[in-house]
N, C-alpha and C positions, 0 to 999 in steps of 0.2 A: 780792171786795173787801168785800162786806157782812159777811162773817164777821170780817174784820180790824177793822171798825168795832165790831162787837159785843164782840169780845175786848178791844179797847182800852177800851171803856166799862166792862166788868166789871173790868178790871185797874185802872181809876182809881176806880171807885165803891166797890168793896169795901174797899180800904185807907183811903180817905177816911172812910168811916163807922166803920171800926175805930179810926182815929186819933181821931175825934170821940168815940167811946165811951171810949177810954182817957183822954182829956183832960177828961172831964166834971167831975172834981173839981179840976182844976188851973187852969182858965181862968174862974173866977167873976168877974163884974163887968167883963169886957172883951168887946168885940164881936169875938172872935177868928175866928169862922167867916165873917166878911164876905168875900165873894169865892168861896166855895164851892170847887169842884174846882180853881180856878186859884190857890188859896192854897197853892202848892207848899211854900214855906218852912215854914209852920206844920205842915203834915202831915208833912213829912220830919223836922222837929225832934222832934216828938212820937214818931214811930215809932222814930227812932234812940235817943232817950232811954230808951224802954221796952225796946228790944232790949238796951241796955247793962245794964239792971236785971234782965235774965233772962227777959223775956216771950218765950216760944218762938214766938208768932205775929207779933210785931212785926217781926222780921228778914225773914221771907218777905213780909210785907205791904209793907215798905220796898222790897224788890227789885221786887215787882210794880208798885208805884207809880212807881218809876224807869223800868221798862220801858214803862209806859203813857205817861209823859212823853216818851219817845223815839219811841214808836210812833205817836202822834197826828200829828206833822208828816209822818212817812213815809207814813202812810195818805192824808193830804191831797195830798201830792205825787203819790202813785199815782193818786188820783182825777183830778187835773188831767191827768196823762199819759194816762190811759185815755180821758178825754173828748177830748183832742186827737187821740189815735191813731185812735179809731173814728169820726171825723167822716165 
């Protein structure tokens, strides 16, 4: 289970920082990164826009970020079930 947590963190952290790197010139004067990893809409919007422009890393980063968004609740449910099951 701890492996799933580490994979989930990597899958969310790397695309987040890559999207922030891509947006460094597009988001001046606005507090766009308020909310950090939970700012799903901003990260997804930037990655999709750059994937459409032809950035070859933005597409896989977008897919990895979507997987992490789905994986995090599944890991939490797994931890709750594991805690309940092994009492």
